[in-house]
C-alpha positions as CSV (number, residue, x, y, z in Angstrom):
1,M,2.8,14.4,-6.9
2,S,3.7,12.6,-3.7
3,V,0.7,12.0,-1.4
4,A,-0.3,9.9,1.6
5,L,-3.7,8.1,1.3
6,I,-5.5,7.6,4.6
7,K,-8.7,5.8,5.5
8,L,-10.4,6.5,8.8
9,G,-12.6,3.5,9.4
10,G,-16.2,4.0,10.4
11,S,-15.5,2.2,13.7
12,V,-12.8,4.9,14.6
13,I,-15.0,7.9,14.1
14,T,-18.4,6.5,15.0
15,D,-19.9,3.9,17.4
16,K,-21.0,1.4,14.7
17,S,-23.6,-0.1,17.1
18,R,-25.5,3.2,17.7
19,Y,-27.2,5.0,14.8
20,R,-25.6,8.4,14.0
21,S,-23.2,8.2,16.9
22,F,-20.2,10.5,16.1
23,N,-16.9,10.2,18.0
24,R,-15.8,13.8,17.9
25,E,-12.9,13.4,20.2
26,S,-11.3,10.7,18.0
27,S,-12.0,12.6,14.8
28,D,-10.5,15.9,16.2
29,R,-7.4,14.1,17.4
30,L,-6.9,12.2,14.1
31,A,-7.3,15.5,12.2
32,R,-4.6,17.1,14.3
33,E,-2.3,14.2,13.7
34,I,-2.8,14.4,10.0
35,A,-2.3,18.2,10.0
36,S,0.9,17.9,12.0
37,S,2.5,15.6,9.4
38,G,2.7,18.4,6.9
39,K,2.1,15.8,4.1
40,Q,-0.2,16.2,1.2
41,V,-3.1,13.8,2.0
42,I,-6.1,12.3,0.4
43,L,-8.5,11.3,3.1
44,V,-11.2,8.7,2.9
45,H,-13.6,7.9,5.8
46,G,-16.0,5.1,6.4
47,A,-19.8,5.6,7.0
48,G,-19.9,3.8,10.3
49,S,-23.3,4.0,12.1
50,F,-24.3,6.9,9.8
51,G,-24.4,4.5,6.8
52,H,-24.5,0.8,7.7
53,V,-27.7,0.8,9.9
54,L,-30.2,2.2,7.4
55,A,-28.3,0.7,4.4
56,S,-28.8,-2.7,5.9
57,E,-32.4,-2.0,6.8
58,Y,-33.2,-1.0,3.2
59,Q,-30.9,-3.7,1.7
60,L,-29.2,-1.1,-0.5
61,Q,-26.2,-3.3,-1.0
62,K,-28.4,-5.5,-3.2
63,G,-29.2,-2.7,-5.6
64,Y,-32.7,-1.9,-6.7
65,L,-35.4,-4.3,-5.5
66,D,-38.4,-2.1,-5.3
67,D,-39.6,1.5,-4.9
68,S,-39.6,1.3,-1.1
69,Q,-35.8,1.6,-1.2
70,R,-35.8,5.1,-2.7
71,M,-36.3,6.7,0.7
72,G,-33.5,4.6,2.0
73,V,-31.1,5.9,-0.7
74,A,-32.1,9.5,0.2
75,K,-31.8,8.9,4.0
76,V,-28.4,7.2,3.8
77,Q,-27.0,9.8,1.5
78,R,-28.2,12.5,3.9
79,D,-26.7,10.7,6.9
80,V,-23.2,10.1,5.4
81,R,-23.1,13.7,4.3
82,D,-23.8,14.7,7.9
83,L,-21.0,12.5,9.1
84,N,-18.7,14.0,6.4
85,R,-19.6,17.5,7.6
86,E,-18.4,16.5,11.1
87,V,-15.1,15.2,9.8
88,M,-14.7,18.4,7.7
89,L,-15.2,20.4,10.9
90,S,-12.6,18.4,12.7
91,L,-10.1,19.2,9.8
92,D,-11.1,22.8,10.0
93,R,-10.4,22.9,13.8
94,A,-7.0,21.4,13.0
95,G,-6.3,24.2,10.6
96,M,-6.3,22.0,7.5
97,P,-7.9,23.4,4.3
98,S,-10.1,20.6,2.9
99,T,-12.9,20.0,0.5
100,S,-15.6,17.3,0.4
101,I,-16.0,15.2,-2.7
102,P,-19.1,13.0,-2.4
103,P,-19.0,9.8,-4.5
104,G,-22.8,10.0,-5.0
105,A,-22.2,13.0,-7.2
106,C,-19.1,12.0,-9.1
107,A,-18.8,8.1,-9.2
108,L,-20.4,5.3,-11.1
109,M,-20.6,1.6,-10.2
110,E,-21.3,-1.5,-12.3
111,S,-22.8,-4.6,-10.6
112,G,-21.5,-3.4,-7.2
113,K,-18.0,-2.5,-8.4
114,L,-16.7,1.0,-8.5
115,R,-15.8,1.7,-12.1
116,R,-15.5,5.5,-12.4
117,L,-14.5,8.4,-10.1
118,E,-13.9,12.0,-11.2
119,T,-10.2,11.8,-10.1
120,D,-9.4,15.1,-11.9
121,L,-11.2,16.9,-9.0
122,F,-8.8,15.3,-6.5
123,H,-5.8,16.4,-8.6
124,R,-6.9,19.9,-9.0
125,Y,-7.7,20.4,-5.3
126,L,-4.3,18.9,-4.3
127,E,-2.6,21.4,-6.7
128,L,-4.3,24.1,-4.7
129,G,-3.0,22.7,-1.4
130,I,-6.5,21.7,-0.4
131,T,-7.1,18.2,1.0
132,P,-9.7,16.1,-0.8
133,V,-12.0,14.2,1.5
134,T,-14.3,11.5,0.3
135,F,-16.3,8.7,2.0
136,G,-18.5,5.6,1.8
137,D,-21.7,6.6,0.0
138,V,-24.7,5.4,-2.1
139,V,-23.7,5.6,-5.7
140,L,-25.5,5.1,-9.0
141,D,-24.9,1.6,-10.6
142,S,-25.2,1.0,-14.3
143,Q,-26.6,-2.5,-13.8
144,R,-28.3,-2.4,-10.3
145,R,-29.4,1.3,-10.5
146,F,-27.7,2.0,-7.2
147,G,-25.3,0.4,-4.7
148,I,-23.0,0.9,-1.7
149,C,-19.6,2.3,-2.6
150,S,-17.3,1.5,0.3
151,G,-14.4,3.4,1.5
152,D,-12.2,0.4,0.6
153,Q,-13.3,0.6,-3.0
154,L,-12.4,4.3,-3.0
155,M,-9.0,3.5,-1.5
156,H,-8.2,1.0,-4.2
157,L,-9.2,3.3,-7.1
158,L,-7.4,6.3,-5.6
159,A,-4.3,4.3,-4.9
160,R,-4.3,3.2,-8.6
161,E,-4.6,6.7,-9.7
162,F,-2.2,8.5,-7.4
163,R,0.3,5.8,-6.5
164,P,0.7,7.3,-3.0
165,E,4.0,7.1,-1.1
166,L,2.1,5.7,1.9
167,V,-1.3,4.0,2.5
168,V,-2.7,3.8,6.0
169,F,-5.9,2.1,7.1
170,C,-7.0,3.3,10.6
171,A,-9.0,0.6,12.3
172,D,-10.4,0.1,15.9
173,V,-7.9,-2.7,16.5
174,D,-4.0,-2.9,16.3
175,G,-4.0,-4.5,12.8
176,I,-5.0,-7.8,11.1
177,F,-5.3,-10.7,13.6
178,T,-5.6,-14.5,13.3
179,A,-9.2,-14.2,14.7
180,D,-11.5,-11.4,15.8
181,P,-9.6,-9.9,18.8
182,N,-12.8,-8.6,20.3
183,L,-14.2,-12.1,20.5
184,D,-11.1,-14.3,20.8
185,K,-8.5,-13.5,23.5
186,G,-6.1,-15.8,21.9
187,A,-6.1,-13.9,18.6
188,K,-2.6,-12.9,17.5
189,L,-1.5,-9.9,15.6
190,I,-0.2,-10.7,12.1
191,Q,2.7,-8.2,11.6
192,E,3.1,-8.9,7.9
193,V,0.1,-9.8,5.7
194,D,0.4,-11.4,2.2
195,R,-1.7,-13.5,-0.2
196,S,-1.2,-16.6,1.9
197,T,-2.8,-14.8,4.8
198,L,-5.9,-14.1,2.7
199,E,-6.1,-17.7,1.5
200,S,-6.2,-18.9,5.2
201,I,-9.4,-17.0,5.7
202,P,-12.5,-19.1,4.7
203,R,-14.6,-17.3,2.0
204,T,-17.6,-18.0,4.2
205,S,-16.2,-15.7,6.9
206,R,-19.0,-13.8,8.7
207,V,-20.1,-10.6,6.9
208,T,-19.9,-7.8,9.5
209,D,-21.7,-5.0,7.6
210,V,-23.1,-4.0,4.2
211,T,-19.7,-3.4,2.7
212,G,-18.5,-7.0,3.1
213,S,-16.4,-9.3,5.1
214,I,-12.8,-9.1,6.4
215,Y,-11.9,-11.3,3.3
216,G,-13.1,-8.6,1.0
217,K,-11.3,-5.8,2.9
218,L,-8.0,-7.8,3.0
219,E,-8.3,-8.5,-0.7
220,S,-8.6,-4.8,-1.4
221,M,-5.6,-4.0,0.8
222,L,-3.5,-6.6,-0.9
223,D,-4.4,-5.2,-4.3
224,I,-3.3,-1.8,-3.2
225,A,0.0,-3.3,-1.7
226,E,0.7,-4.9,-5.1
227,L,0.9,-1.5,-6.6
228,G,4.2,-1.3,-4.8
229,K,3.3,1.1,-2.1
230,G,3.7,0.9,1.7
231,T,0.4,-0.2,3.0
232,M,-0.4,-0.7,6.7
233,V,-3.3,-1.2,9.1
234,I,-3.0,0.5,12.5
235,N,-5.2,1.3,15.5
236,G,-6.6,4.8,14.9
237,L,-8.0,4.9,18.5
238,V,-4.5,4.9,20.0
239,P,-3.3,8.6,20.3
240,G,-0.2,9.4,18.2
241,R,-0.1,6.2,16.2
242,L,-1.3,7.8,13.0
243,A,1.1,10.7,13.5
244,S,4.0,8.3,14.0
245,A,3.1,6.3,10.9
246,L,3.0,9.5,8.8
247,R,6.5,10.4,10.1
248,G,7.8,7.1,8.8
249,E,8.4,5.7,12.3
250,K,7.9,2.0,13.1
251,V,4.5,1.5,14.8
252,K,2.5,-1.4,16.1
253,G,0.3,-2.7,13.3
254,S,0.1,-4.9,10.2
255,L,2.2,-4.3,7.1
256,V,0.3,-5.5,4.0
257,V,2.7,-6.6,1.2
258,G,2.2,-7.8,-2.4
259,G,2.9,-11.4,-3.4
260,R,3.3,-14.3,-1.0
261,G,5.4,-14.8,2.1
């Protein structure tokens, strides 16, 4: 089964600095671009401001610390499902049959790593011509009792299972840069990213949210690329860029490749 695996970053569909701030215009446009491709798609979206704000407040990324976190688990799961409902409505408006598969109900982590996901559900919905949609969520953990399952972890496991023809990460910048382009005007776009790029980033790089640093995100992307599939990072806020990538056209962004340059 040939599919495209797409991640809509939380920064593309929400304002990550404002709690529960949904970008409906961006979500609706991206849904239309996906629908227009005519491809079979598995869609993953980040939690953005619907997940990171309270997850950080309750320190859910550390696993169980004390009973005060229980309300945090419940609130974050509620919030990310509210975000997911908004994304599902965008897909509905685009005329795309889709179904929500919450990781909190069908995944298991171990010491912060995603170990199991009921991928049979994804297969069966795809066979029906229905797009599976999953998202960053709070998930049970066999060692820590619970933890944050990021969209990037889901992307890696799904890429391993489905071996998609194309993997696209939609970010709020044009790709992977030599520095944070929002902070450093001299930052340059890296058009081809490999293991040597990863090694040039200090492991002490600033952690930006509860799902980890740019180092961790790049490591996940490289692992996916080493499965032998086309993997790219593009700017999902630029109209038409995702549609062009899905059509196989050359677009501005970063191509992530296995091995070293």
